[in-house]
N, C-alpha and C positions, 0 to 999 in steps of 0.2 A: 452116482457115477463121479469119478475123479475128474476135476477140472484141469486140463493141460496148462502148464506154465511155460511160457516162452520168455527167454532172457531173464529169468528170475522173477518176472512179474506176472500176476494174473491178468488176463485180458479184461478190459473194462468196457462197459457200453455207455454212451452219452445219451442225453435226452434234450429234445427241442424245448427251449425255454420261451422263445417268442418269435413272432413273424411280423415284420413291418412291410406293409403294402403301400406303394406309391404310384399314383397315376400322373404321368408326365407327358405333356404336349409339346413336341419339338417342332418349331416352325421351320419351313424351308425358305431358302433365299428367294426362290421364284416358284410359282405354281407350275406343275408339270402335267402334261396330258398324254395319255396313250390312246389306244383304239377304242377303249370302253367309253372314253369321253366323246370321241368323234361320233360314235353311234348313239350318243345321248343316254347311255345307260348309267354313267356315273359323272360326277363333277370332277373338275381339276383337283389334283392333289396339292393341298397347301401345308400340311403338316403330317407328322408321324406320331401316333399316340403310343406311349410305352407303359407297360405295367411292371413295375419292379417288385421283387420280393427279396427281402433280407431275412435270412433264417439265422437265429443265434441259438447257442446251445449252453447247457449248464456248465460245460467244461471251458467255455470261452471261445469256441470256434464260431465262425461266421461264414455264410455263404450268400452270394448275390447272383440273382437270375432275373431274366426279363422275358416278356412276351410283347406282342405289339398288335395294332390293328391300323388300318388305313381307312379314312373317310368317316366310318361309323363304328360303334360297338365298344368304344372305350369305357363308358359308364357301366355297361353290361359286364365287361371282363372284370372290372374292379369289384362290382357288387357280387359277382359269383365267387371270386376268390375270397372275398370277405366272409361269405357264408360258409365255405368249406374249410378254410384255413384252420379252425379250431380243432379239426380232426388230427392235425399233426402235433399239437402241444402234448409233451411228455413222451413222445415217441423217439426211438432210436434213429437218428438221421442216416445211419449207414444202411438202413433197410429200404433202399430207394424203390425197388420194384413193388414191394408190398405197399409202400406208402402211396405209390402212384395209383395202385388199385383202390386203396381206401379213399383217396380223393375223388376218383371217378365215380365210385359208388355213393359217396356222400352227396353227390349232386346228380345222381342217375335219373332223377325224374325229369331232367331237361335234356337227357340224351348222352351219348358218348362220343360227340363230335361237336364241331363248331365252337361256340363260346365256352361250352363246358371244358373242352380239352384246351383251348387257347388260354383260359384263365389258370388252369392248374400247371401249364408249361412254365410260368415264372417260378413257381415253387419247386418243380421238379428240377429245373435247371440250377436253381440255388442250392439243392441238395447235392448235385453233382459237383458244382463248384466247391462246396464245403468239403466234400470227400476228398477231392484232389488236393485241396489246400492242406487238409489234415495229414495227408500222405506226403506232402512237400513236392508234388508233382504238377506239371501242367496237365490239363484235362486230357490232351492228346496222348501224353505218356501213360496216364492212368488207364485209358482205354486200350492202349497198345498201338503206338504210332507206327505207320508204315514209312512216314517221311516227316521232315521238319520244315518243309516249305511246300506250298500248294500253288498251282497255276491260278492266275486271277485275271479277270476281265473287268472292264468298267461299263456300267449301264447308265448312270445318272446324267451322262452328257448326251444321250441319244434319244430323248423323248420327242414326240411329234410336234409340240409347239416350237421346237427349235428349227431354224433354217438349216439346210444342209451345209451351209458355210460354217454355222455355229457348231454343228456336229463334227465337222472335219477339224475345226480349230480345237475343240475340246478333246477329240480323239488324240490329236497330236500332244496335247498336254498330258494326258493320261499315259501314253506310251513313253513320253519323256520322264514321267515319274517312275517308270519301271514295269507298268502293267503289261500283260502279255496278250491281251485281246480286247476287242471293242464290240459291244452289242448295241444295236439301234432298233427302235420301235418301228413297226410297219402296221398297216391296217387303215390307210386312207380309203375313202369311199372310191376314189379314182385309183385303181390298181397300177395304172401306168405311172402315177406320181411316185408310188412305192418303189417301183423298179427303177425309175430315174434316180431317185435318192440313193438307193443301195448301189447303183452303178457308180455314181459320183464319189461315194465314200470308198468303195472298193478301189477306184482308180487313185484316189488320194493316198490310201493306205498302202497300196501295192499288194501283190499276190501273196506275200509271206505272212502278213499279219492275220491272225485268226479273227474272223468276222462272224457275228451271230445276228439273227433277226428274231423279233418277238411280236407275235400278233395279238397277244392278250385275249385269246378265245374268240376273236370276232369274225373269223371266216366260216362259212359253211363248208360242207365236204367238197363240193365242186370247185369252189373258189380256192380252197386250200390245195387241192391237187394242181390246178392250173398255175397257181402262184409258185408252188413248190417245184414244178417243172421249169417255170421261167427263171427261177432263182438259182437253179443248179449251175448255170454258167458262172456264177460269182464264187463257187466253191466254198460255201459257207461252212462254219464249224457245226452249226445246227440251226433248225427252225424250232422256235419255242411257242408253245400254246397255239398251235394253228386252229384248234377246234375248241369246242366247249370242254371244260375240264373233266365232265362226266361221260364224255363220248368215247368210252374205251374201244368199242368196235371201230369207230371211225379213225381213231389214231392207229389202230393196228392195220387197217387197210391202207392208210396214207404211208405209214412206214415201210410197208411191203412194196410200195410203188415208187418211192423216192430214193435217190442216191444219198441225198443230204439226211443226216440223222435228225430224228424228230424227238423232241423232249416236252415233258409236262409233268405236273405234280404239285406245283406251288399252292394251288387253291384248295387242295384236298385236306381234310381235317380229321382223318382217322387212319389207322394202320389198314384196316380192311379196304378202304378206298384205294389206297396206294397199292396194296398187294394185288388188287385185281389187274392193274397194269403189268405188274411183274410176272404173275402167274400166267398171263395169256400172252406175254411177249409183245405187248401192244406199242412199246416205245423203245428207243435206243438209248435214251438219256433220262435218268431219273432226277427230278428237280424238287423233291419234297422239302418242306420247311419245318424245322423242329418246333418253333413256337406255335405254328398253326396245327400240328397234329398232336400236341400235348406235351412237348418237351423232348429231352434227350433219351429218356427211357423208350418211348415208342419209335423214336428216330432210329435207334440201334436195332430194333426188331426189323424195321424195313431195310436197313443197310445190310443185315445178314441174308435176307431174302435176295436182295439185289446182287450181292457179291456171288452167290451161288449161280446166278444167271450171267455174270460177267459184265453187268451193265456199267456204263459210265455213269458218274454222278456229278451233279453241279447244284448244290443246295441253293435255295432262293434267298436272297437278302441276308441281313443280320450276320455279316462276316465275323462279328464278335464271337458268335457262338459256332457258326458253321465251319470256321477255320480248323478248329480242333477235330471236329467230326469227320471232315474231309481228309485230314491228315491220318485218321485212323481207319480209312477205307482202303481196301486192297487194290482196287482197280483205278483207272484214270479218273481224276477228279479236278474240278474247278471250283473256285469261290467267286462270288460276285461283289465287286467293290462298288460302295456308295459311300460318299462323304457326309451323307445326311446326319448320321448319328455321332459324328466325331465331337461336336460341341458338348455332348453329354458326358464324355469320358475324358479322364486325364491322360490316357495313354494313346499312342498312335502305333499302327503296325508298320513294320519295315517291308517295303516292296522293292525288289530288284530283279532284273533279268527275267521279267515275266511272271514272277512268283511273289506270293505273300509269305512271310516268314512266321512260323509259329512262335509266339513269345515264350521267353523262358521263365516267365513269372508263374507261380503256383496257381492252380485253378484255371479259370477262363483268362485271368491275367488283366482284368480291368477294374477300375474304381470310378465312382461317380465324381464328376466335376462339380464345383459349388454352383455353377450356372443352372444345374438341373433344378435346384430349389426354386428358382424364379419361375420355372415352367411347371411346377408341381400344382395340380388342380385338385387332388384328393389324397388323403393319407390316413392310415389306420394301423394301429399296433394290436396284435392279438396275443394274449398270454393266457395263463391258467385261469384268470378271472372271467375269461370268455367261455370257458369249458363247462 
């Protein structure tokens, strides 16, 4: 069969030469607590563990991606990525969907969710970053952007260890910086305290500022309904994770009874888990997380399902990745602002008029700051010698 020639040149394929994995622990300025801490299920969060993957090709292209975990799991992510990464050596980096399947099958003995998907998310994201850079496009443009800016809200100033006065002060700083909404944590054992705090923050912000609350899965069905009804007076943008992440039926019943939109999804770790919420119409707002479900490839599958349902989307955490994915989603979207990872990267996002601007740099548009070397706890390079 004759090979088509475009522009006088035959199309050529590239091959993956090496993969460098780095486990980086980023300390937080202060430890933060949400409802999971107050119920005794988890400890306060003191740092964020990142797993970076840099993929280099024979033709000199390079892509950088990452995944993360909170509190536990970083060594497991690094070990699993180190085991399956040799499957990519010698492969064409453009074949991202096929390579995702190859990676997930390489580690299929430990399943197709959880650590298995989270570990390969770093490599999947690196492949997308590489592909966009090779095309000279931002990732959002490569995917087909609907917008070049996305509404953003701040979460990092609203944790439960902070007094309501601190939350109000940090909220004012976030709004002055250009952010378009504020999210605060709820889930105190005394539900009246939650209501007082939300009332004070709403009064301080005024009625026009979008305000969200997040219970981090710590209410039962009866409590979620009572609190949801009591919170309706504050005209919240949404209530996040009111119930256990796997209680699809409960979320569906709650959504049907509340005026306030209900969202969840950040703790799910596979396409099938998130798809169950979409297919049953159990939530109003989808909040899945690309690193947790295996990277950009499975995220796009979920986004296609959600788009057909007309769902709002507000991906959880890692704005460095989710900004591009939100920009490529057809319906209303938000991205979540945290400053926690800013010290790791050289670049900063522009935020104004309630929106985060999609950077015009190719790929994801970020590079690692030299400070990341000091926080690196493990590193490995995989090449053809490991195959």
